[in-house]
N, C-alpha and C positions, 0 to 999 in steps of 0.2 A: 444625094437629098432621096426620099422614098416616097410615095404617093400619101404617107400618113401624115397628118398634122395635129394641131393644137383639138382640131375640134370633130377628130375623127373618133365614132364610138370606138369602145373597148368593152368585150366581156373578160367576166375574172369569173371563172366558175358558173355559177349562177346567177350573178348578177352581171346585168349592161349599163355601164355609164353613157350617158349621152354627149359627153367630152372629155377630156383626160386634164382639166383641171380641180386641183384636189385644195379645199381649205386644208392648211395644216392644224395637226394640234396645238392650240393655245391656253394654258391655263388661264383662267378668268377671275379664280379665287373670291366668289361670288355663292358658292354654295350655304345652305344652312343646316347642319348636320349631315353633311353629304347629299342633299336634295338641292336639285334643279330647279328656278324659277321663274321671274318673268325675264331675268336679264339674256338669261341661257337662250327663252324662245327667242327673242328678240335677236341675240348678237347671232346665233347661227341661220334661223330662217331668214333674216336678210341676205346673208351670203347664198340659200338656196335661192331666195326670190331675185338675186342678181347673178345667176345662172350656173353656178359651179356643178359638176359632175358628180364630185364626192365630197362629202362632206366628214371630216374625223373629230370627234368630240376633242375636248381636253383630256388629259391622264384621270383617268375614275379610278379610285384608289381601291384595291379588292379587300382590304380591312382599316380599321383605323387607325393601327400601327403605321401602315404602307404611307400616309396622306404628307404631303408635301408640309401641308399648314390644316387649322382647323376648317379654314374657307373649302378648301378640296370638294368639289365634287366624287361621288363615289358612287360604287356597285355593292358595296358589303351586307346589305339587306334590303329585303323585297320593298319595303316603306320606299325604296327611291325608284322604282320603276315606274311609278305613276306619272312622275314629271317627265321622263322622257317619252313615253307613249305618246304626251301631246306634244312636243316637239318634232317628234318623228314623223309624225301622223301629218305636220304641216309641211315640213322638208319634203315628203312625199307627195305632198299636193304640187308642190312645184317642180317635180318632177326630178328631182336629186335624189340620191342614195345617200344613205349617213351610218359611219362605222363608229363604233365604241373602240376608244383605246385604252387600253386596264393595264395597272401599274402599282408598283411597290417601288416605293423612293427609297427604301432601305436606310443608308446611314446620312440620305439627305431629306429626313422628314425630320419634322419637328419644328419646324421654321414659323417665324414669326408671319403677319401680314404683309404684302411687298410695300404700303405705305410704312411699315415700319423697319424697311431694310431687311426682309426673309434673313432674319437673324436666326441662328439656333436658340432654341427655347430648350432651357433644362426643365426637369420633372418640377423643380421649386419655381419654376416663372410660368407655371402654366403648358409645358413640354411633357414629354415623354419620354422614357427610354427609347434607343433607336437599336436594331439590329442589322446585320450586316454577314457575308460569309465569314468573316475573321474580324478581330478587335484591334480592325486596322483604318486608320485615316492620317493617310501622310498629307493630305491636302487643306492648306489651313481653312478652305470655309467650310470644311465638313466637320461633323461631331465627332467623337472618338464612340464608335459601336460597341454593342456586346456580340460575340457571336454567336451565328443561330445554333441551334442544338438540332438532331435530326429530327426529334419531335418535332419542334419547329417550322423547319421545312417543310416537311409531311402536311401541315396544318397549311403552311403558306400557298404550295400545291392546291389544295383543296380548296382555299378559299378563290382561287383564278379560274377554276372549273365550275365552281358556283358563279361567280361574277360573270362568266361568259353562258352561262343558262339564264341568268337575270337579263343580260344583253337580248338573248334570243327572244325572252317572253316582253322586251320592251320594244320591239320590232326595228331592230335594228338591222340592216342589210349587210355589216361584215363585222369583223371584230381584228383590231389589232391589238396584237401584245408588243408594250412598250420593253423593249432591251437593250435600248442605249443610253446616251447623256449622263453616264456615271448612277445610273438608280440601282436597284437590286441586281438583276440580270448583269448588268454589265459589271457590277462586284463581284457576282460570281465568276463570271470569266475573265477578269482580270488578273494575269497575274502577278500584279504589285500590291491589288488589295488581296487575294484570294489565298490565304497561307494555311488552308485545310490541307490535313493529312487522311481525311477519310473519302469516301467516295465521289465525295463533290470539290475535291482539289487536288492539287498538284498538275497531273498531267489534260494537255488538250480538252480531253475527250472527257473528265472526270469535270472542267469550269465549266463546260456547257451543259453540264446532264441534268442540272435542273429547268435551263429553259427548254432544253430536247423533253422532259419529261412530260412539263406543263403545257409545250405544245401539242404532243402527243396525246394526251388526255383532255384538254380542249377540243382539238380534232374529231375527238373518238364522242361527244356529246353535243355537239354543233350539227344542224343539218349536212346534210352532204352538198349541197350545192350554196352554202354559204361559203365565203371568202374568209380566209384565215390571213391576215398580215403582220409583218413583222418589224418593227423599227430598231435599226443599230445602228450602234456609232463604229463606222467601218474604219477609223484610225483614233487614236485617243490624244494625237498632238500633242503626244509626251517625247523628250530627248531622252528616251530611257531603253536598253537594248531587252527590257521586259514588257514595252508598251505594247499593244494591242495593233497589229499593223493589217494593212488592206490583204494581205495573202491570207490572216485569218479568217478575216471576214469574209472572203471569198468561200474556204473550208467550210466555215459555218453554214454559209447560205448553201450550199450544196447539199448540207445536212436535214437543212430545215425545206429547202424542196422536196426532196426523197420523203418529208412524212407528214406531209400535204401542206405548207404553205406555200401561198400562189403568190405574193408581193413582198418583196424585202424592199423600203425606204431607207436608202443609204445615208443616215446623217453623220455627223462626228463629235468628238469631245465628251466633255462634261465632267472631267476629273480638274479642269485646270480652264482658268477663263483664258480666252486666245486671244490675243495680242489684233489689235484693230487692223495694224496697217496687213494683216495676214487675209482679213476678208474684202472680198472684192466680189463684182456681178457674179453669179453658180459657182462662188468658188468650191464647191463639194459635187458637182457635178460628174467631176472623173471618178468620184468613188461608185456612183450610179452605174455611170458607163462602164467601168472596169467588171462590176459583179455583173453585169446582164451579159457582158461579152464572154465571159468565163464560166456562166453557170445557165445561162438560156433563160431565167426567172425574170418576171415581170417588174420590173424596178420604178422606184419614186424618184424622182431628184428634188433637191431642196438646195437650198443657200443661198440668198441673196438675188433670188430669182422673183423681177421687179416690173418687168418690162414683157408687154404681150409678143414681139419680136422675137424677144429673148427665149420666152416659155416656145415658144411655134418652133425655134430652130433644136433646141434640146430635143425634142419631140421627132421631128423630121428628119434629124441625123441619124436618130436611131442611138441616139446617148442614153435614153431612158424612153419607160413607157408613158410616165405620170409626171406632171408638175406640178409638186407639192409646195405650197405658196403660203407663207404666214405674214409678216409684217405688211405686205401690199395687201394684203384682203384686209387688215386691222385699218388701213388709211381708206380704203376704196372695197367697201361691202361687194358693188358692182364691177370688180375687175374682168368681169367674167364677159359682160355684157359689153365693156367697153373694148375688149381684147377682139371679140367677135366682127365689131364695127372697124377696127385698124384693120383688120388684116382680111377684112372683106369675106367673112365668115355668115352663115348664117344660124341664127341661135333665137329658140324662138323667146320672145316677149312677153313679159304680163301687159296684159291690156291697158293695165293702170298706169304704166310706164312708158306707153309706144313712144308719146309726145317727147320724150325726151331724147329718143335714138331715133 
């Protein structure tokens, strides 16, 4: 065990976090025309009041075609900046930091509202034609997309860059590119999905090309001191010789590190639903540990992290640098305050809530 723990500050490029507790991105399906409102202010603001060091937004679509549903938040036009300015100002008032996660869902786009089952919506039923690396959808819950043309790929690259610029204008402290969970970048680096024969398909280098190019372009337009994060799926959870493996993720991470990525969050899966018997406390942490030990990059660990002692052990043992927590923050916005109390650590309390702690 090191002297580092869950409440040890960490500096990532020009951003200093007061602790290593991160609110993971969680879709809220509550935006109107891509704009965030009061729900997002309360949802994210309460986690900032609750003591989290870093809050990462839900996936913000870089264009309308890349949304998962009509109810996704986005950064595809300038009109979506103002709502985030308000939210980010409140988060900063709580001495927390906030990152914008930007994404394109590829063939996992055009879905119904969660209350209607997140079912694929055809253009005839209010949806839209989905696009991916190839016209391939081998998994039952995905639509059959059309393959992106080179011109469309070029446009998507610049949609990501434009979204990053808007994130800077909105006052975000960092940007995270979502490159996992079976979304567009994952569809490109997957040997199962990507059957292209041009410069974006075939070899490992070609399949990761889109992600690398977008990363390089974003790094070149955001401030030098602004951290750039990437979330990947470390493994596919597929019994297929073509499935993405942890060794692929190590190689990808090393490349991302050398082009200016500061943090990799190691999630997993996205093409198939994981058997619940394979889900257990901290079940994805070994992926972050492997990537960190092999590349030296700052890593975020995810996967059923629910208890303060458990999160602290992940950090103190050096398995990862950040504990990225999702469902527990849905259950308890004040998880970080509870963790500080249970672990005997000091954490600034809002004076309005001191009597409770």
